[in-house]
N, C-alpha and C positions, 0 to 999 in steps of 0.2 A: 457566215461571220466566223471571225477569229482564224485561229489555227490548233489542231490538234496537242495537246499537253498529255504528256503523261508521266507522274511519280508516284511519290509516297505522299495522302492528303493527310494523312496522322496530325500534322503541326496545325492545318487552316482547319481542320475540325474542333482541336482542343482551345485555340484562338476565339473561334467564333462564339459568339454572346445568343447570336440568333440565325433564325434559318434566311434571314436580305445580308447578314454578313459574310454568312458561309457561300450563300448564292453569287452575290457578290465578289468574293474573291478567286471562286471557278469562273467565272466569266473572265476576270484580271489573267487568270493562268493562263487561259486561251486565247489570249490579247485582243479581250471583243468586250464593249462597254454593257453594263447591264441597263436595257430598254429604262426610258427615261419614266414612261407616261404608266409608269405601273402595272405594265402587263404580266398578267400572273404566270411563272413558272412549274414545266414538270418536267422532275429528275427522275429520267429512268435507269436505273439499280443492276445492276446483271451479276446478281449473290444473290442466295437464299435470303427472304426477308420473316422468315417465321420458320419454325419447328413443327411438326406432326402434332395434334393433341394426343394421337397415343402416346410418344416417346417422351413428354412432359409430364402426362400423367402418370407414367412409368419411374421418372427421374424424382418428381416429386413428393409420389404415395403411392408407388411400387405398386402401380395397382396394374395388371397385364391383359396383354390380351391372348383372346381363351385359346385361338390356332393360328399360327403362323403359317404361310406358304410360302413360293420362291423370294429368291430377295427381292422382283421387280414391285413385288404386291404387298411389300412387306411396311404396315403401316407405322414402324418404329426408324423405320429409315430414310420413309419417303413422305411426303405429304400428299393431300390428295387433289394437288393441282401435278403434280409431278407423274401421278398414278394414273390421273388421267389423261398427261401427255403418250406414257406409253403405251395404255391401251388403243387410244384413239388411233395409233400410228401404227401399230404391230403386223398389220395387214401389208404395211408395204415390205420390199426388198429388203432384206436382212442389213443390206449397205447403207440403206436411209431410215432406216427406224429411228424414232428419237427411244433414249437412255441415259434420263435427265441423270446427273450428279446429286450424291445424297449428303447435306449437311454431316450426318452422323457417321455414314463409313467411306465418304473420300477425304479430300486433301481440300476443303472448301469451309470447311468450321469458323478459321479466321474472316473469309471476305464474307461470313452469312453474321458472324457475332460484331463487324464492324457496320456493315451495313443495317444494321438493329441497331446500331449506336446510333447513328444518321438519323434513322426513322425517331427515336427517342429522344432524342436532342432538338433535331430543327423539325419533325411532321407528327408527331403525336397522337394526332388525334385521327380515329377511322374513322373518314367519311361512308364508306361502307365497303365489301371483302375485295381485299388486292389495292386498297388506295389508302390512301395516307395524308393530310396536311397540315398546314402550323395556322388554319384559320384564318390566312390571309394571301400572302404570295408563294407559296410551294405548294405542288401536288405532286408524289413521292408512287410510281408502280416499281414493280420489278418485271424484268425483262430475261429473255435467254436467247442470245446471237444464235449461237450454235440450233435453236429450232428454227432459226427466217431462212437459214441457207437454199432450200428451194420455194422461196417465197418470190411470187410474180409482184407482188405490192413493192416490196422490200426491194426487187431490183427495179423496178420501174421508177421508184425514187430517188437511188442510186444514181441514174442515170441521166438526172434531173442535176447532179452536184459538181461542180466542176474543182480539180485538184485534190480528187479524196486518197486519203491515205492508207499508201499502201505498204510503208515500210514497217510495219508494225499490227501483231496480230490486236490486240491491245488496244489500238486506234479503231481500228477497222470494227472490233464490235462496239465501241464503244459510240461510232457511225450509227451501226443496227440499232442501238437502243436510244439515240435519238430518233430513229426516225418511227421507234414504234410510239418513244411519245409523240412525235407529230403526226399519227394515226388514232392514239388514243386522246389526243387535242382535240382534232378537226372531224376524221371518221371512226367514233368509238364503235361502228355497229360492226366493224370489219375485225375488229379482233376479238377473239375466244371469250365470253364472259363466262364464269364462276355461277354455280347453279347454286338456289337455295339457300344446298345442304352443305354447301364447302366453309368449315369455320371463317370468323372472323380473324382469329387468332395466327391462322395458318398462313395468309395473302393468298395472292393468286398469281401465275406466271402469263402476262400480257403476250398473244404471239398472236399473227394473223390467221385470222381462217383460212387464206390460201392455203396453206400446209398441209390439208386434209385431203384436198381436191382430190378426187380419184381413189379416196381411201374407204372401203367396205366397211359399216359401223354395225 
């Protein structure tokens, strides 16, 4: 439905007074009509939607971690969900390993704060780890398109979509995010879920379980 749109959402984030206005604007930008029957919307966001507990405690209270090891396991740089993704895929050949970006170390801090701003304004209620909502229309989750490149389930869903965007990587990533939202809504058991030990404030990256096929854990 509709067509891909790429641009700066800041004006529309600022103008919208609630989740309904924001989602209606997103649909209009994509030349699509918001379903009139009150259908629930799942918004899948390609940006970190939290910071690690250790980083927040360091910034807010100068509470430090006793021992720091290599970058990939540094709790200041990476949340538990990112450390989990790296560790679960480290048995892959090096060219296929996941190395998630860090909101602290890499140049995605702006995207992270904008994504968290959207949560705070339009979906501030924490339903459970990695799932936010507005109490009505909207559910928001975090996705990571780069982690889905070898997912057979994502590939199979892509094959069902005509006129896929191929002119821009952002549009292709947006489609992957939409497919993650589709799986989350219809077949959540096919996504890797957070363990109870993952802090609610850190959130969770939702990716298909089949990215781990053949990996010895």
